[in-house]
LUMVO-993515 format. One record per residue (C-alpha): residue number from 1; residue in three letters; x, y, z. Coordinates in nm, 4 decimals, padded with zeros to 6 digits, always signed. Each point is the difference from the previous one (the first is absolute). Layout:
+-----+------+----------+----------+----------+
! pos ! code !       xx !       yy !       zz !
+-----+------+----------+----------+----------+
! NUM !  ALA !        X !        Y !        Z !
...
+-----+------+----------+----------+----------+
***
This chain:
+-----+------+----------+----------+----------+
! pos ! code !       xx !       yy !       zz !
+-----+------+----------+----------+----------+
!   1 !  MET ! +00.0032 ! -00.0040 ! +00.0046 !
!   2 !  THR ! +00.1322 ! +00.3435 ! -00.1090 !
!   3 !  PRO ! +00.0499 ! +00.2754 ! +00.2687 !
!   4 !  SER ! -00.2817 ! +00.2003 ! -00.1570 !
!   5 !  LEU ! -00.2438 ! -00.2924 ! +00.0471 !
!   6 !  LEU ! +00.1287 ! -00.0707 ! +00.3521 !
!   7 !  LEU ! -00.0618 ! +00.3723 ! +00.0998 !
!   8 !  LEU ! -00.3563 ! -00.0149 ! -00.1642 !
!   9 !  ALA ! -00.0801 ! -00.3216 ! +00.1861 !
!  10 !  ALA ! +00.1434 ! +00.1450 ! +00.3319 !
!  11 !  PHE ! -00.2428 ! +00.3056 ! -00.0532 !
!  12 !  GLY ! -00.2953 ! -00.2282 ! -00.0741 !
!  13 !  LEU ! +00.0707 ! -00.2000 ! +00.3134 !
!  14 !  ALA ! +00.0369 ! +00.3104 ! +00.2194 !
!  15 !  ALA ! -00.3152 ! +00.1250 ! -00.1384 !
!  16 !  ALA ! -00.1875 ! -00.3275 ! +00.0685 !
!  17 !  VAL ! +00.1391 ! -00.0149 ! +00.3531 !
!  18 !  ASP ! -00.0998 ! +00.3678 ! +00.0586 !
!  19 !  LEU ! -00.3588 ! -00.0552 ! -00.1306 !
!  20 !  VAL ! -00.0522 ! -00.3384 ! +00.1781 !
!  21 !  SER ! +00.1193 ! +00.1527 ! +00.3192 !
!  22 !  LEU ! -00.2447 ! +00.2862 ! -00.0223 !
!  23 !  ALA ! -00.2854 ! -00.2414 ! -00.0899 !
!  24 !  VAL ! +00.0701 ! -00.2143 ! +00.3030 !
!  25 !  GLY ! +00.0950 ! +00.2842 ! +00.2450 !
!  26 !  PHE ! +00.3616 ! -00.1077 ! +00.0307 !
!  27 !  ASP ! +00.1450 ! +00.3458 ! +00.0721 !
!  28 !  ALA ! +00.3624 ! -00.1263 ! +00.0163 !
!  29 !  GLY ! +00.0010 ! -00.1445 ! -00.3449 !
!  30 !  HIS ! -00.1300 ! +00.3307 ! -00.1357 !
!  31 !  THR ! +00.2663 ! +00.1937 ! +00.1935 !
!  32 !  VAL ! +00.2715 ! -00.2206 ! -00.1575 !
!  33 !  ALA ! -00.1243 ! -00.0299 ! -00.3559 !
!  34 !  LYS ! -00.1346 ! +00.3516 ! -00.0734 !
!  35 !  PRO ! +00.3646 ! +00.1656 ! +00.0155 !
!  36 !  LEU ! +00.1267 ! -00.2617 ! -00.2350 !
!  37 !  LEU ! -00.2405 ! +00.0722 ! -00.2937 !
!  38 !  MET ! +00.1200 ! +00.3159 ! -00.1581 !
!  39 !  PRO ! +00.3903 ! -00.0832 ! +00.0305 !
!  40 !  LEU ! -00.0701 ! -00.3268 ! -00.1752 !
!  41 !  LEU ! -00.1912 ! +00.1606 ! -00.2759 !
!  42 !  ALA ! +00.2638 ! +00.2709 ! -00.0401 !
!  43 !  LEU ! +00.2742 ! -00.2449 ! -00.0207 !
!  44 !  TRP ! -00.2075 ! -00.1974 ! -00.2592 !
!  45 !  ALA ! -00.0551 ! +00.3228 ! -00.1812 !
!  46 !  ALA ! +00.3781 ! +00.0892 ! +00.0108 !
!  47 !  LEU ! +00.0971 ! -00.3302 ! -00.1581 !
!  48 !  ARG ! -00.2499 ! +00.0982 ! -00.2771 !
!  49 !  GLN ! +00.1957 ! +00.3206 ! -00.0636 !
!  50 !  ALA ! -00.2747 ! +00.2160 ! +00.1578 !
!  51 !  PRO ! +00.0668 ! +00.3904 ! +00.0065 !
!  52 !  ARG ! +00.1053 ! +00.1490 ! +00.3294 !
!  53 !  LEU ! -00.3199 ! +00.1891 ! +00.0356 !
!  54 !  LEU ! -00.1921 ! -00.3220 ! +00.0105 !
!  55 !  LEU ! +00.2306 ! -00.1428 ! +00.2619 !
!  56 !  ALA ! -00.0257 ! +00.3089 ! +00.1994 !
!  57 !  ALA ! -00.3743 ! -00.0124 ! -00.0002 !
!  58 !  LEU ! +00.0044 ! -00.3537 ! +00.1132 !
!  59 !  LEU ! +00.2448 ! +00.0744 ! +00.2812 !
!  60 !  PHE ! -00.1949 ! +00.3027 ! +00.1143 !
!  61 !  GLY ! -00.2990 ! -00.2347 ! +00.0145 !
!  62 !  TRP ! +00.2150 ! -00.2275 ! +00.2141 !
!  63 !  GLY ! +00.0540 ! +00.2944 ! +00.2380 !
!  64 !  GLY ! -00.3756 ! +00.0455 ! +00.0161 !
!  65 !  ASP ! -00.0711 ! -00.3634 ! +00.0673 !
!  66 !  VAL ! +00.2381 ! -00.0049 ! +00.2927 !
!  67 !  LEU ! -00.1237 ! +00.3213 ! +00.1518 !
!  68 !  LEU ! -00.3572 ! -00.1058 ! -00.0251 !
!  69 !  LEU ! +00.0583 ! -00.3138 ! +00.2070 !
!  70 !  SER ! -00.0336 ! +00.2557 ! +00.2829 !
!  71 !  ASP ! -00.3447 ! +00.1352 ! +00.0977 !
!  72 !  ALA ! +00.1441 ! +00.3176 ! +00.1280 !
!  73 !  GLU ! -00.1114 ! +00.3206 ! -00.1768 !
!  74 !  PRO ! +00.3564 ! +00.1318 ! -00.0544 !
!  75 !  ALA ! +00.0895 ! -00.3277 ! -00.1642 !
!  76 !  PHE ! -00.3169 ! +00.0269 ! -00.2301 !
!  77 !  LEU ! +00.1070 ! +00.3436 ! -00.1053 !
!  78 !  ALA ! +00.3544 ! -00.1096 ! -00.0684 !
!  79 !  GLY ! -00.1347 ! -00.2948 ! -00.1822 !
!  80 !  MET ! -00.2287 ! +00.2090 ! -00.2102 !
!  81 !  GLY ! +00.3075 ! +00.2204 ! -00.0774 !
!  82 !  SER ! +00.2022 ! -00.2961 ! -00.1075 !
!  83 !  PHE ! -00.2706 ! -00.1170 ! -00.2343 !
!  84 !  ALA ! -00.0517 ! +00.3618 ! -00.1422 !
!  85 !  ALA ! +00.3699 ! +00.0080 ! -00.0733 !
!  86 !  GLY ! -00.0569 ! -00.3383 ! -00.1870 !
!  87 !  HIS ! -00.2847 ! +00.1538 ! -00.2017 !
!  88 !  VAL ! +00.2194 ! +00.2915 ! -00.1090 !
!  89 !  CYS ! +00.2545 ! -00.2509 ! -00.1181 !
!  90 !  TYR ! -00.2741 ! -00.1869 ! -00.1888 !
!  91 !  LEU ! -00.1139 ! +00.3390 ! -00.1558 !
!  92 !  ALA ! +00.3626 ! +00.0700 ! -00.1093 !
!  93 !  LEU ! +00.0323 ! -00.3376 ! -00.1296 !
!  94 !  PHE ! -00.3270 ! +00.0254 ! -00.2152 !
!  95 !  ARG ! +00.1174 ! +00.3246 ! -00.1324 !
!  96 !  THR ! +00.3478 ! -00.1199 ! -00.0850 !
!  97 !  TYR ! -00.0715 ! -00.3417 ! -00.1509 !
!  98 !  GLY ! -00.3723 ! +00.0018 ! -00.0679 !
!  99 !  SER ! -00.1675 ! +00.0776 ! -00.3286 !
! 100 !  ARG ! -00.2453 ! +00.2822 ! -00.0683 !
! 101 !  ASN ! -00.1714 ! -00.2274 ! -00.2406 !
! 102 !  ALA ! -00.0509 ! -00.3026 ! +00.2454 !
! 103 !  VAL ! -00.3806 ! +00.0421 ! -00.0211 !
! 104 !  PRO ! -00.2206 ! +00.1944 ! -00.2483 !
! 105 !  ARG ! -00.0715 ! +00.3654 ! +00.0941 !
! 106 !  ALA ! -00.3678 ! -00.0671 ! +00.0566 !
! 107 !  ARG ! +00.0825 ! -00.2802 ! +00.2402 !
! 108 !  ALA ! +00.2411 ! +00.2250 ! +00.1870 !
! 109 !  GLY ! -00.2684 ! +00.2700 ! +00.0291 !
! 110 !  LEU ! -00.2371 ! -00.2497 ! +00.1443 !
! 111 !  LEU ! +00.2475 ! -00.1243 ! +00.2444 !
! 112 !  ALA ! +00.0732 ! +00.3499 ! +00.1085 !
! 113 !  LEU ! -00.3576 ! +00.0701 ! +00.0621 !
! 114 !  GLY ! -00.0578 ! -00.3259 ! +00.1807 !
! 115 !  TYR ! +00.3161 ! +00.0331 ! +00.2206 !
! 116 !  GLY ! -00.0799 ! +00.3694 ! +00.0760 !
! 117 !  THR ! -00.3509 ! -00.0927 ! +00.0972 !
! 118 !  ALA ! +00.1115 ! -00.2709 ! +00.2257 !
! 119 !  LEU ! +00.2629 ! +00.2243 ! +00.1739 !
! 120 !  VAL ! -00.2453 ! +00.2865 ! +00.0692 !
! 121 !  THR ! -00.2730 ! -00.2353 ! +00.1126 !
! 122 !  THR ! +00.2083 ! -00.2105 ! +00.2289 !
! 123 !  VAL ! +00.1730 ! +00.2857 ! +00.1629 !
! 124 !  ALA ! -00.3226 ! +00.1911 ! +00.0456 !
! 125 !  LEU ! -00.1657 ! -00.3109 ! +00.1635 !
! 126 !  LEU ! +00.3023 ! -00.0835 ! +00.2253 !
! 127 !  TRP ! +00.0784 ! +00.3605 ! +00.1124 !
! 128 !  PRO ! -00.2430 ! +00.0378 ! +00.2865 !
! 129 !  ASP ! +00.0876 ! -00.3406 ! +00.1643 !
! 130 !  LEU ! +00.3812 ! +00.0377 ! -00.0355 !
! 131 !  PRO ! +00.1976 ! +00.1249 ! +00.3028 !
! 132 !  ALA ! +00.0371 ! +00.3671 ! -00.0457 !
! 133 !  ASP ! +00.3871 ! -00.0126 ! -00.0123 !
! 134 !  LEU ! -00.0093 ! -00.2613 ! -00.2702 !
! 135 !  ARG ! -00.2536 ! +00.1643 ! -00.2357 !
! 136 !  VAL ! +00.2404 ! +00.2175 ! -00.1940 !
! 137 !  PRO ! +00.2708 ! -00.2671 ! -00.0190 !
! 138 !  VAL ! -00.2469 ! -00.2579 ! -00.1290 !
! 139 !  ALA ! -00.1479 ! +00.2328 ! -00.2524 !
! 140 !  GLY ! +00.3525 ! +00.0822 ! -00.1342 !
! 141 !  TYR ! +00.1055 ! -00.3617 ! -00.0115 !
! 142 !  SER ! -00.3287 ! -00.0910 ! -00.1743 !
! 143 !  LEU ! +00.0679 ! +00.2591 ! -00.2760 !
! 144 !  LEU ! +00.3554 ! -00.1425 ! -00.0564 !
! 145 !  LEU ! -00.1261 ! -00.3571 ! +00.0100 !
! 146 !  THR ! -00.2840 ! +00.0633 ! -00.2635 !
! 147 !  ALA ! +00.2513 ! +00.1771 ! -00.2192 !
! 148 !  MET ! +00.2263 ! -00.3064 ! +00.0183 !
! 149 !  ALA ! -00.2948 ! -00.2428 ! -00.0788 !
! 150 !  TYR ! -00.0979 ! +00.2246 ! -00.3004 !
! 151 !  GLY ! +00.3635 ! +00.0181 ! -00.1286 !
! 152 !  SER ! +00.0450 ! -00.3733 ! +00.0194 !
! 153 !  ALA ! -00.2979 ! -00.0551 ! -00.2216 !
! 154 !  THR ! +00.0627 ! +00.2734 ! -00.2470 !
! 155 !  ARG ! +00.3790 ! -00.0460 ! -00.0286 !
! 156 !  LEU ! +00.0766 ! -00.3655 ! +00.0405 !
! 157 !  GLY ! -00.3240 ! -00.1801 ! -00.1021 !
! 158 !  LEU ! -00.2292 ! -00.2834 ! +00.1408 !
! 159 !  PHE ! +00.2143 ! -00.1824 ! +00.2627 !
! 160 !  ALA ! +00.1553 ! +00.3016 ! +00.1540 !
! 161 !  GLY ! -00.3356 ! +00.1758 ! -00.0265 !
! 162 !  LEU ! -00.1678 ! -00.2878 ! +00.2058 !
! 163 !  GLY ! +00.2877 ! +00.0302 ! +00.2440 !
! 164 !  GLY ! -00.0662 ! +00.3724 ! +00.0536 !
! 165 !  ALA ! -00.3710 ! -00.0710 ! +00.0359 !
! 166 !  LEU ! +00.0499 ! -00.2715 ! +00.2707 !
! 167 !  PHE ! +00.2492 ! +00.2223 ! +00.1898 !
! 168 !  LEU ! -00.2691 ! +00.2703 ! +00.0157 !
! 169 !  LEU ! -00.2547 ! -00.2562 ! +00.1248 !
! 170 !  SER ! +00.2451 ! -00.1288 ! +00.2611 !
! 171 !  ASP ! +00.0691 ! +00.3381 ! +00.1454 !
! 172 !  THR ! -00.3636 ! +00.0868 ! -00.0154 !
! 173 !  LEU ! -00.0752 ! -00.2984 ! +00.2134 !
! 174 !  ILE ! +00.2739 ! +00.1211 ! +00.2549 !
! 175 !  ALA ! -00.1610 ! +00.3642 ! +00.0023 !
! 176 !  THR ! -00.3497 ! -00.1495 ! +00.0807 !
! 177 !  GLY ! +00.1438 ! -00.1758 ! +00.2873 !
! 178 !  VAL ! +00.1732 ! +00.3209 ! +00.1198 !
! 179 !  ALA ! -00.3433 ! +00.1773 ! -00.0417 !
! 180 !  ASP ! -00.1512 ! -00.2879 ! +00.2111 !
! 181 !  TRP ! -00.2391 ! -00.1074 ! -00.2744 !
! 182 !  PRO ! -00.1492 ! -00.3547 ! +00.0082 !
! 183 !  GLN ! +00.2430 ! -00.2444 ! -00.1388 !
! 184 !  LEU ! -00.0017 ! -00.3234 ! -00.1871 !
! 185 !  PRO ! +00.0792 ! -00.3015 ! +00.1985 !
! 186 !  GLY ! +00.3708 ! -00.0355 ! +00.0359 !
! 187 !  PRO ! +00.0825 ! +00.3389 ! -00.1443 !
! 188 !  ASP ! +00.3791 ! -00.0211 ! +00.0212 !
! 189 !  PHE ! -00.0159 ! -00.3115 ! -00.2273 !
! 190 !  TRP ! -00.1768 ! +00.2021 ! -00.2746 !
! 191 !  ILE ! +00.2362 ! +00.2879 ! +00.0456 !
! 192 !  MET ! +00.3049 ! -00.2251 ! -00.0262 !
! 193 !  LEU ! -00.1548 ! -00.2047 ! -00.2996 !
! 194 !  THR ! -00.0638 ! +00.3119 ! -00.2062 !
! 195 !  TYR ! +00.3291 ! +00.1593 ! +00.0955 !
! 196 !  ILE ! +00.2100 ! -00.2958 ! -00.0862 !
! 197 !  ALA ! -00.1692 ! -00.0487 ! -00.3407 !
! 198 !  ALA ! +00.0384 ! +00.3725 ! -00.0584 !
! 199 !  GLN ! +00.3677 ! +00.0027 ! +00.0366 !
! 200 !  ALA ! +00.0459 ! -00.3141 ! -00.1913 !
! 201 !  LEU ! -00.2129 ! +00.1296 ! -00.2832 !
! 202 !  LEU ! +00.1701 ! +00.3525 ! -00.0086 !
! 203 !  THR ! +00.3498 ! -00.1728 ! +00.0042 !
! 204 !  GLY ! -00.0906 ! -00.2639 ! -00.2701 !
! 205 !  GLY ! -00.1883 ! +00.2580 ! -00.2059 !
! 206 !  THR ! +00.2858 ! +00.2315 ! -00.0074 !
! 207 !  LEU ! +00.2470 ! -00.2646 ! -00.0953 !
! 208 !  GLU ! -00.2288 ! -00.1364 ! -00.2689 !
! 209 !  ALA ! -00.0393 ! +00.3640 ! -00.1456 !
! 210 !  LEU ! +00.3812 ! +00.0525 ! +00.0110 !
! 211 !  ASN ! +00.0831 ! -00.3325 ! -00.1765 !
! 212 !  ALA ! -00.2723 ! +00.0815 ! -00.2612 !
! 213 !  ARG ! +00.1967 ! +00.3319 ! -00.0598 !
! 214 !  ARG ! +00.3347 ! -00.1714 ! -00.0018 !
! 215 !  ALA ! -00.0899 ! -00.2610 ! -00.2531 !
! 216 !  PRO ! -00.0523 ! +00.2340 ! -00.2965 !
! 217 !  ALA ! +00.3171 ! +00.1768 ! +00.0863 !
! 218 !  ALA ! +00.1926 ! -00.3293 ! +00.0097 !
! 219 !  THR ! -00.1486 ! -00.1116 ! -00.3296 !
! 220 !  TYR ! +00.0856 ! +00.3435 ! -00.1671 !
! 221 !  GLY ! +00.3664 ! -00.0539 ! +00.1303 !
! 222 !  GLU ! +00.0213 ! -00.3542 ! -00.1416 !
! 223 !  MET ! -00.1207 ! +00.1401 ! -00.3313 !
! 224 !  ARG ! +00.2644 ! +00.2651 ! -00.0057 !
! 225 !  ALA ! +00.2565 ! -00.2603 ! +00.0734 !
! 226 !  VAL ! -00.0743 ! -00.2031 ! -00.3066 !
+-----+------+----------+----------+----------+
***
């Protein structure tokens, strides 16, 4: 088995351990497995010649993962800041390596309308129930997260776009918990399921888009060499 496949298998195993631990209420398993997820995914991506911006986004995600293991409010704010830095890296990644023609203009307009509506509606509904000192940080973070989700879909295509949408869903579930809204059974399981899928799809979608761009360039180089 190649190092790339070993790392991918290790990531899958860590994800399975984390999700099963959450499903059965085994807190120690979650505490051990969660911090392993993003470093393993980043190492796998690095072996696939991922851009530094993608690796930085994943490592900022790791910082957020570790900080959110604590329930203390300062840790929550620091974790949100780490994830926000990751979203900035994703936005820079999409701008640098993405394509303006990844989706038709009409679809991009519909996505902008949908994400904009979701942002305004969600923040407006959550605002009264959020702790007063978290309202502005959560609103600012939500704007950045929504921009990332939109950019993933319009610059890199389907898989990355699904990853961005799932990231938005995962963090919305967290926000509803902070606002003390009614939760699904086992909310942490659903938060981590959508988050793990989001980061995996963003990573895989980015690498797929970059490989698609490299292939024509390689073909052109081979033709020039003939």
